[in-house]
C-alpha positions as CSV (number, residue, x, y, z in Angstrom):
1,M,92.8,127.1,102.1
2,A,93.6,128.5,105.6
3,E,93.8,125.8,108.2
4,L,91.5,126.5,111.1
5,M,92.1,125.5,114.6
6,K,90.0,122.7,115.8
7,L,87.2,123.7,118.1
8,K,88.3,121.0,120.6
9,E,91.6,122.8,120.9
10,L,89.8,126.0,121.9
11,L,87.8,124.6,124.7
12,P,88.9,125.3,128.3
13,N,90.3,122.5,130.3
14,Y,87.2,122.1,132.5
15,Y,85.2,121.0,129.5
16,E,87.6,118.0,128.9
17,G,85.8,114.8,129.0
18,V,82.3,116.4,129.1
19,Y,80.3,114.3,126.8
20,D,77.7,117.1,125.7
21,M,80.6,119.5,124.8
22,D,82.4,116.7,122.9
23,V,79.1,116.1,120.9
24,I,78.6,119.8,120.2
25,V,82.2,120.2,119.0
26,N,82.0,117.3,116.7
27,V,78.8,118.6,115.2
28,E,80.0,122.2,114.8
29,Q,83.5,121.5,113.5
30,P,82.2,120.3,109.9
31,L,80.0,123.3,109.7
32,L,82.9,125.6,110.5
33,D,85.0,123.9,107.9
34,D,82.4,124.3,105.4
35,F,82.1,128.0,106.2
36,Q,85.8,128.5,105.9
37,T,85.8,126.8,102.5
38,L,83.0,129.3,101.4
39,V,84.9,132.3,102.7
40,D,88.2,131.1,100.9
41,Q,86.3,130.7,97.7
42,A,84.7,134.1,97.9
43,R,88.1,135.6,98.5
44,N,89.7,133.7,95.7
45,N,87.0,134.7,93.2
46,H,88.1,138.3,93.5
47,Y,91.2,137.4,91.5
48,A,90.9,136.1,88.0
49,A,94.2,134.1,88.2
50,I,92.8,131.7,90.9
51,A,88.9,132.0,90.5
52,N,86.7,129.1,89.9
53,E,83.9,128.6,87.4
54,D,81.6,131.0,89.3
55,G,84.3,133.7,89.7
56,I,85.3,133.5,86.0
57,S,81.6,133.9,85.1
58,M,81.3,137.0,87.3
59,F,84.3,138.6,85.6
60,E,82.9,137.8,82.1
61,A,79.6,139.4,83.1
62,M,81.5,142.5,84.2
63,L,83.6,142.8,81.1
64,G,80.9,141.8,78.7
65,I,82.7,138.8,77.4
66,T,80.2,136.5,75.6
67,N,80.5,133.4,73.3
68,V,82.2,131.4,75.9
69,V,80.2,128.2,75.4
70,G,82.6,125.2,74.8
71,Q,85.8,126.9,76.0
72,D,87.8,125.5,78.9
73,I,88.1,127.5,82.1
74,E,91.8,128.2,81.4
75,T,90.9,129.9,78.1
76,R,88.2,131.9,79.7
77,R,90.6,132.9,82.5
78,Y,93.3,133.9,79.9
79,S,90.6,136.1,77.9
80,I,89.7,137.8,81.3
81,I,93.3,138.6,82.3
82,M,94.1,139.9,78.9
83,Q,91.1,142.3,79.0
84,L,92.2,143.4,82.6
85,L,95.9,144.0,81.7
86,P,96.8,147.7,81.4
87,P,97.7,148.7,77.8
88,K,101.2,149.5,76.8
89,P,101.7,153.2,76.1
90,V,100.8,154.1,72.6
91,T,104.0,155.0,70.8
92,M,104.9,155.1,67.2
93,A,107.1,152.0,67.7
94,Y,104.3,150.1,69.4
95,M,101.8,151.1,66.6
96,R,104.4,149.9,64.0
97,E,104.8,146.6,65.9
98,L,101.1,146.1,66.1
99,M,100.7,146.8,62.4
100,G,103.3,144.3,61.7
101,A,101.7,141.7,63.9
102,L,98.3,142.3,62.1
103,N,99.9,142.0,58.7
104,I,99.1,145.6,57.8
105,D,101.3,147.4,55.3
106,A,100.9,151.1,56.4
107,T,102.9,154.1,57.4
108,L,101.8,156.7,60.1
109,T,102.3,160.4,60.0
110,V,101.6,162.3,63.1
111,D,100.7,166.1,63.1
112,T,100.9,166.7,66.9
113,S,99.9,170.4,66.6
114,K,96.6,169.5,64.9
115,L,96.2,166.1,66.9
116,H,95.8,164.3,63.6
117,V,97.3,161.1,62.2
118,N,97.6,160.5,58.4
119,V,97.7,156.6,57.6
120,E,99.0,155.7,54.2
121,A,98.2,152.1,53.7
122,H,99.3,150.0,50.7
123,T,97.1,146.9,50.5
124,S,94.3,145.5,48.6
125,D,93.2,143.3,51.5
126,N,89.9,144.7,52.8
127,T,90.2,142.8,56.1
128,A,93.5,144.3,56.7
129,M,91.9,147.8,56.4
130,Q,89.2,146.8,58.8
131,R,91.9,145.7,61.2
132,L,93.7,149.0,60.8
133,S,90.5,151.0,61.4
134,V,89.7,149.0,64.6
135,L,93.4,149.4,65.9
136,L,93.3,153.1,65.4
137,K,89.8,153.6,66.9
138,R,90.9,151.5,70.0
139,L,94.5,152.9,70.5
140,L,94.5,156.5,69.5
141,P,93.5,158.9,72.3
142,A,90.0,160.4,72.0
143,N,91.1,163.8,71.1
144,M,93.1,162.7,68.0
145,T,91.6,162.1,64.6
146,F,92.8,160.1,61.7
147,T,92.5,159.9,58.0
148,T,93.4,156.7,56.2
149,F,94.6,156.7,52.6
150,N,94.6,153.2,51.0
151,L,97.1,153.3,47.9
152,P,97.1,149.8,46.8
153,V,99.8,148.5,44.6
154,T,98.7,147.8,41.1
155,S,100.2,146.0,38.2
156,T,98.0,147.4,35.5
157,T,99.0,149.5,32.5
158,G,96.6,151.4,30.3
159,T,94.2,154.4,30.7
160,V,92.3,154.7,34.0
161,S,89.5,157.4,34.4
162,T,89.4,159.2,37.7
163,G,87.5,162.2,39.1
164,T,84.1,163.1,40.5
165,D,82.3,165.4,38.0
166,V,84.5,165.3,34.8
167,L,86.6,162.4,33.8
168,Y,90.2,163.0,33.7
169,N,92.4,160.5,31.8
170,T,95.7,159.2,33.3
171,T,98.1,156.6,32.0
172,I,99.5,154.2,34.6
173,T,102.9,152.6,33.5
174,N,103.6,151.1,36.9
175,K,104.1,147.3,36.9
176,G,103.9,146.4,40.6
177,G,106.5,148.8,42.3
178,N,105.6,151.6,44.6
179,A,104.8,154.7,42.8
């Protein structure tokens, strides 16, 4: 908080020892100090890193952050700062890093001339596919499209029927490896 000069120090010399001015200054000084505290708090609430509870609530309302009941102020502050940070540039290395961090086994193939991304996933985990979908929708530019192929690893042997209109028979001999 900024330290204000005391009102008594701002008075001209000819008011020194005048009882009325001493009373006025003593009454006004706490009001001025309270006003300075309000000004400092209003300034601090513009920055998530130093905002108080009211400032944090203001940021949460602006960013649409809900479900904060029971969270301490530092957790709420961290969520706000994470929302406000600029994203890293979306590169293939960054996408692979994110997919690894989210435990998604997938490879990306980018067709830059068509602005299209083919994603080949190898998982039987539905939540991993949901995480992949959210990741792609959030990070890919708006003018890029993507297609996801999920090719789960199987350990089945036998006849499998595939097709849309007429059933075609295929024999699977894969026992857990990548085909």
